[in-house]
Structures are given as C-alpha cells and as structure tokens.
C-alpha positions as CSV (number, residue, x, y, z in Angstrom):
1,X,0.1,-0.2,0.0
2,X,1.6,3.2,-1.2
3,X,2.0,5.8,1.7
4,X,0.7,9.5,0.9
5,X,1.2,12.2,3.1
6,X,-1.7,14.6,4.5
7,X,-2.6,17.7,2.8
8,X,-2.5,20.9,4.6
9,X,-6.1,20.8,5.2
10,X,-6.2,17.4,6.4
11,X,-3.4,18.4,8.7
12,X,-5.8,21.3,10.6
13,X,-8.6,18.8,10.3
14,X,-6.6,16.2,12.5
15,X,-5.6,19.0,14.9
16,X,-9.1,20.0,15.6
17,X,-10.2,16.3,15.7
18,X,-7.5,16.1,18.4
19,X,-9.0,18.8,20.7
20,X,-12.2,17.2,20.5
21,X,-10.8,13.9,22.2
22,X,-11.0,11.5,19.3
23,X,-9.0,8.7,19.2
24,X,-6.6,7.9,16.2
25,X,-8.8,5.2,14.6
26,X,-11.9,7.6,15.1
27,X,-9.9,10.4,13.4
28,X,-8.5,8.1,10.6
29,X,-12.4,7.1,9.5
30,X,-13.2,10.5,9.6
31,X,-10.2,11.7,7.4
32,X,-10.4,8.5,5.0
33,X,-7.2,7.3,5.9
34,X,-5.4,4.6,7.7
35,X,-4.9,4.3,11.4
36,X,-1.1,4.2,10.7
37,X,-1.0,7.2,8.7
38,X,-2.3,9.1,11.4
39,X,-0.1,7.5,13.6
40,X,2.7,8.2,11.9
41,X,2.0,12.0,11.4
42,X,1.8,12.4,14.8
43,X,4.8,10.8,15.4
44,X,6.7,12.4,13.0
45,X,5.4,16.2,13.1
46,X,4.5,16.7,16.6
47,X,6.4,19.1,18.7
48,X,9.4,17.1,20.2
49,X,9.6,19.0,23.2
50,X,5.9,19.1,24.2
51,X,4.3,16.7,22.2
52,X,1.5,19.3,21.2
53,X,0.5,18.7,16.9
54,X,0.2,22.0,15.4
55,X,-0.6,21.9,12.0
56,X,1.3,24.9,10.6
57,X,4.4,23.5,12.0
58,X,3.8,20.1,10.7
59,X,3.3,21.5,7.5
60,X,6.7,23.0,7.5
61,X,8.7,20.0,9.0
62,X,7.2,18.0,6.2
63,X,7.8,20.5,3.5
64,X,11.5,20.5,4.9
65,X,12.3,17.0,4.8
66,X,11.1,16.7,1.3
67,X,13.4,19.3,-0.1
68,X,16.3,17.3,1.9
69,X,15.2,14.4,0.4
70,X,15.0,16.0,-3.2
71,X,18.6,17.4,-2.5
72,X,20.1,14.0,-1.3
73,X,18.5,12.1,-4.2
74,X,21.5,12.6,-6.4
75,X,24.0,10.8,-3.9
76,X,23.6,7.0,-3.8
77,X,25.5,4.4,-1.9
78,X,28.8,4.6,-4.0
79,X,28.8,8.3,-3.3
80,X,28.6,7.7,0.4
81,X,31.0,5.0,0.4
82,X,33.8,7.9,-0.5
83,X,32.3,9.9,2.4
84,X,32.5,7.2,4.6
85,X,36.2,6.4,4.0
86,X,37.5,10.1,4.7
87,X,35.2,10.3,7.8
88,X,36.8,6.8,9.2
89,X,40.0,8.7,8.5
90,X,38.8,11.4,10.7
91,X,38.4,14.0,8.3
92,X,35.8,16.7,9.1
93,X,32.7,17.0,6.8
94,X,33.9,20.0,5.8
95,X,37.1,18.9,4.8
96,X,35.6,16.0,2.9
97,X,33.2,18.3,0.9
98,X,36.2,20.7,0.0
99,X,38.5,18.2,-0.8
100,X,36.2,16.2,-3.4
101,X,35.1,19.5,-4.8
102,X,38.6,20.9,-5.4
103,X,39.4,17.6,-6.7
104,X,36.0,17.4,-9.0
105,X,35.3,14.0,-7.7
106,X,31.8,15.2,-6.2
107,X,30.0,18.2,-5.5
108,X,28.5,17.5,-2.0
109,X,28.2,20.2,0.7
110,X,29.5,19.5,4.2
111,X,25.6,20.2,5.3
112,X,24.6,17.3,3.2
113,X,27.0,14.8,5.1
114,X,26.2,16.1,8.5
115,X,22.5,14.9,7.6
116,X,23.5,11.7,6.4
117,X,25.7,11.3,9.6
118,X,22.6,11.9,11.8
119,X,20.3,9.8,9.7
120,X,22.7,6.8,10.0
121,X,22.8,7.7,13.8
122,X,18.7,7.5,14.1
123,X,19.1,4.2,12.4
124,X,21.5,3.0,14.8
125,X,24.6,3.5,12.7
126,X,28.0,4.8,14.4
127,X,29.3,7.0,11.4
128,X,29.0,9.8,14.2
129,X,31.7,8.3,16.4
130,X,34.4,9.4,13.8
131,X,33.5,13.3,14.3
132,X,35.7,15.4,16.3
133,X,34.6,16.1,19.9
134,X,32.7,18.9,20.9
135,X,35.0,21.7,22.2
136,X,35.7,21.3,25.8
137,X,34.6,23.8,28.1
138,X,37.3,26.3,28.6
139,X,38.0,27.2,32.3
140,X,39.4,30.8,33.2
141,X,43.0,31.1,33.5
142,X,44.7,32.7,36.1
143,X,48.8,33.8,36.1
144,X,50.8,31.2,37.7
145,X,54.2,31.0,38.9
146,X,56.5,29.3,36.5
147,X,58.4,26.7,38.3
148,X,60.3,25.5,35.6
149,X,64.3,26.2,35.4
150,X,65.2,29.4,34.2
151,X,67.4,29.7,31.1
152,X,69.7,32.7,30.5
153,X,70.9,33.9,27.3
154,X,67.9,32.4,25.1
155,X,66.3,34.5,22.2
156,X,63.1,35.8,22.4
157,X,60.4,35.3,19.8
158,X,60.5,38.9,19.1
159,X,63.9,38.4,17.7
160,X,62.8,35.9,15.3
161,X,62.7,36.8,11.5
162,X,59.6,38.7,10.4
163,X,59.0,36.0,7.7
164,X,58.5,33.5,10.4
165,X,55.9,35.4,12.0
166,X,53.9,36.4,8.5
167,X,54.1,32.5,7.3
168,X,55.3,34.2,3.9
169,X,58.2,31.3,3.6
170,X,58.6,27.6,4.6
171,X,61.1,26.6,6.9
172,X,60.0,28.2,10.2
173,X,58.7,25.4,12.7
174,X,57.4,25.0,16.4
175,X,58.4,22.4,18.4
176,X,56.7,20.9,21.9
177,X,56.3,17.8,23.7
178,X,52.9,15.7,24.6
179,X,53.0,13.8,27.5
180,X,51.3,10.4,28.1
181,X,49.4,8.9,31.1
182,X,51.2,6.8,33.6
183,X,54.5,6.7,32.2
184,X,57.6,8.7,31.1
185,X,57.0,8.1,27.7
186,X,56.1,10.9,25.4
187,X,56.3,12.5,22.0
188,X,57.7,15.6,20.7
189,X,56.1,17.6,17.4
190,X,57.7,19.8,15.1
191,X,55.2,21.7,12.9
192,X,56.1,23.9,9.9
193,X,54.1,27.1,10.3
194,X,53.3,28.1,6.6
195,X,52.1,24.6,5.7
196,X,50.9,22.9,8.8
197,X,53.5,20.1,7.7
198,X,54.0,17.8,10.9
199,X,56.9,15.3,12.3
200,X,56.4,13.3,15.2
201,X,59.3,11.7,17.5
202,X,58.8,9.3,20.2
203,X,61.0,10.0,23.6
204,X,61.5,7.4,26.2
205,X,61.3,10.5,28.7
206,X,60.5,14.2,29.1
207,X,64.4,15.2,29.4
208,X,67.1,17.3,27.3
209,X,69.0,14.4,26.5
210,X,66.2,12.4,25.0
211,X,64.9,15.1,23.1
212,X,68.1,16.2,21.5
213,X,68.9,12.5,20.4
214,X,65.4,12.3,18.8
215,X,65.4,15.7,17.4
216,X,69.2,16.1,16.0
217,X,68.5,13.4,13.5
218,X,65.2,14.5,12.2
219,X,66.3,18.0,11.7
220,X,69.3,16.3,9.9
221,X,66.6,14.6,7.6
222,X,64.9,17.5,6.5
223,X,67.9,19.8,6.1
224,X,67.2,23.3,4.3
225,X,63.4,22.9,4.8
226,X,64.1,24.1,8.8
227,X,65.5,27.4,9.3
228,X,64.1,28.5,12.7
229,X,62.3,26.4,15.5
230,X,60.2,28.3,18.1
231,X,59.6,26.5,21.5
232,X,58.1,27.0,24.8
233,X,60.1,27.3,28.3
234,X,60.0,23.9,29.2
235,X,63.0,22.3,30.6
236,X,63.5,19.6,27.8
237,X,64.8,22.6,25.4
238,X,67.4,23.3,27.8
239,X,69.7,21.7,25.6
240,X,68.9,23.7,22.7
241,X,72.6,25.0,22.3
242,X,73.7,21.6,21.4
243,X,70.9,21.1,19.0
244,X,72.2,24.6,17.5
245,X,75.7,23.4,16.9
246,X,74.9,20.1,15.6
247,X,72.2,21.6,13.0
248,X,73.1,25.4,12.3
249,X,69.2,26.1,13.2
250,X,68.6,28.9,15.4
251,X,66.1,28.5,18.4
252,X,63.8,31.2,20.0
253,X,61.5,31.1,22.8
254,X,57.5,32.1,23.4
255,X,56.7,34.3,26.3
256,X,55.7,32.0,29.6
257,X,52.1,31.3,29.3
258,X,51.6,33.2,25.9
259,X,50.5,30.0,24.3
260,X,48.6,31.9,21.6
261,X,52.3,32.6,20.4
262,X,52.7,29.1,18.9
263,X,49.3,28.9,17.7
264,X,50.1,26.6,14.9
265,X,51.5,24.0,17.3
266,X,48.5,24.6,19.8
267,X,46.3,23.8,17.1
268,X,48.3,20.7,16.0
269,X,48.2,19.0,19.1
270,X,44.4,19.4,19.2
271,X,44.4,17.3,16.1
272,X,46.8,14.8,17.5
273,X,44.8,14.3,20.5
274,X,42.2,12.4,18.3
275,X,44.8,9.7,18.0
276,X,46.4,10.0,21.3
277,X,43.4,11.2,23.8
278,X,44.6,12.4,26.9
279,X,45.3,9.9,29.8
280,X,46.4,7.5,26.9
281,X,49.6,5.8,27.9
282,X,52.1,6.3,25.3
283,X,54.6,3.6,26.7
284,X,53.6,1.0,24.2
285,X,53.7,3.7,21.3
286,X,56.3,3.0,18.6
287,X,58.1,5.4,16.0
288,X,56.4,3.7,12.9
289,X,52.6,4.8,15.1
290,X,54.3,8.3,15.3
291,X,55.2,8.3,11.7
292,X,51.6,6.7,10.8
293,X,49.8,9.7,12.7
294,X,51.7,12.4,11.4
295,X,51.1,11.0,7.8
296,X,47.4,10.9,7.9
297,X,47.4,14.9,9.3
298,X,49.7,15.5,6.6
299,X,47.3,14.0,4.3
300,X,44.4,15.8,5.8
301,X,42.8,18.7,3.8
302,X,42.8,21.9,5.5
303,X,40.4,25.0,4.8
304,X,43.2,27.6,5.1
305,X,44.8,26.1,2.5
306,X,41.7,25.8,0.1
307,X,41.4,22.4,1.1
308,X,44.9,21.0,0.1
309,X,47.0,19.2,2.4
310,X,50.1,20.0,4.3
311,X,51.9,17.6,2.3
312,X,50.7,18.7,-1.1
313,X,51.9,22.4,-0.1
314,X,55.3,21.1,1.7
315,X,56.5,18.7,-1.3
316,X,55.7,21.7,-3.6
317,X,57.7,24.4,-1.9
318,X,60.5,22.6,-0.1
C-alpha cells in the first residue's frame, strides 16, 4: 500500500479532531485514512519538546524533509562510500566536501554529509563516532608562577625573523612535547608554520638528553627545509644550544604562558589528541605509529589551504 502524506487541510482537521478528544482510529475514519497514517503523522510532526500537534508547524517540517530528500536524491551508496572512507580517516565533513570539490570528484555540501551522519545515527549507525569531539568547556586561567628552571641567554620570539611571523616562506617550525599517562613516555612534535606539515618523534622521557637524541636526526633529515625553531620554556629544551651546534638551526622561545604565540603548534596538538587522547599511555607507542599519525594529518585537507593538504604544499614548496 502506497503511503501518501496528509494535505495541509487534512492536518488542520486532524488538529481539530484531536482537540475534541477523538482517538486516532476515529480520526482516521473521519479523514478516510488508515490508522497507521495518522499515527505516523503524529509521530513525525508533533512538537518534540511538548508533544503538541500544530498543523502549520507540521506542514513546515514535512516540506523541509521533502526538500532534503530531493537534494540528497543525487547521491547514492557509492557516493556515500567515498564519504565514509574519509570520515573513518577522521576528516571533518567540511574537509571532505572541500577536498572532493577541489579534485572534482563530487559536488556535495558539508551540510548534506552531516545530514547523512545523523540519519545513519538515527538508524542505529556509528558514523557520528568519527566526528571530532565538541570543544571542551574553557576554564578561566590565572597567571601562575613558572616553577621550571630558568635559562639565561635564550632568544625571545620577538628576535625571530619577521617572515617567520607572517608565514610568507617555508622553513619556520614550532616544537613541543606531549605527555602520555602513567609513564614517562611522550612525543615531540615539529610543525611547519606555513604549511602545517608535521613531524612526530617518540621519546622515552621528557629530558633534554632524550629530546636532543631524537630531534637532531629529524632536523638533519629535513635539512634546508628548517630555518628556525620556536619552543616554549620547558626544561626539555634547555639543551637547545647543543641542537644549534649540531644543525646550525636557531632556536627562539615564546613568552611564558603565552600559548597563542605558538598557535600552529597548539592547534596541531589538538589534532594529535584525536589519535592519542588525554590519559592515554604512550609506553607502547612506537616510532612507526608516530609516523602513521603524522602521515594521516599531513594528508588531511585544510580549509585555510583551500582544502589542499600540508603534504601537497610542503612537497611543492620545499
């Protein structure tokens, strides 16, 4: 039996008959409709908060669903299989839509992708689990005393070449460490400011000796693509002069408690936390796994780059 939605006039009659206290079966007889049609109408178009049925709003909800259905009719399972692949790689709907449009694979909006995800969730699916976590509640921060060791003679970020600040050329990097939970194991991150290209190294502990052993070979591997490095004031960077002597790369240091001076790094660590959430132990993490995480982020399109990837930009410029 074909299901036909109620007309606008029938919706107003349904509302009036409900107010008279008639049952759904009686309303169905009055309108010449099946009881299941009346039940479906009330279930789909009643107000989700108070349960009241308002015919003018029911009309609006019905029209909205029809418009979405018409828009999505051009996409089939094969199209959404492509979307699913990128979702499982932790791309956002906006990144997916931008990448597919840039490479002329498919014209699909990020709104359509979100609608598909929520429809899948309503049907018992799990695509929504691949979306990024909502922003956590921000706490008010107060000026704190920096108990870390002081390092004399370090260069302040204001001494850094101006082209590093403007991101006009490649080669200016930010460095930081990210701790795991329950052990001394951690990672060191190097991210290039212009392209967002990322390098991750595994450390057994957060000491300057462990950091230098890891970072010096990484810098040597990238050579001329690294001109300056900007760090925070952590004690793990107190051996920076040894890195400078070994590589010829100059270090600069941000103002204590001014994380916004290293915004590229702060944003990148947020992306890494998708793979290594807080309170995750890094004791079993391998360098190969670090390389895999960096590769996934380097091949993920970025809105600020016109949906090109950090890898594409870095390879073309470096």
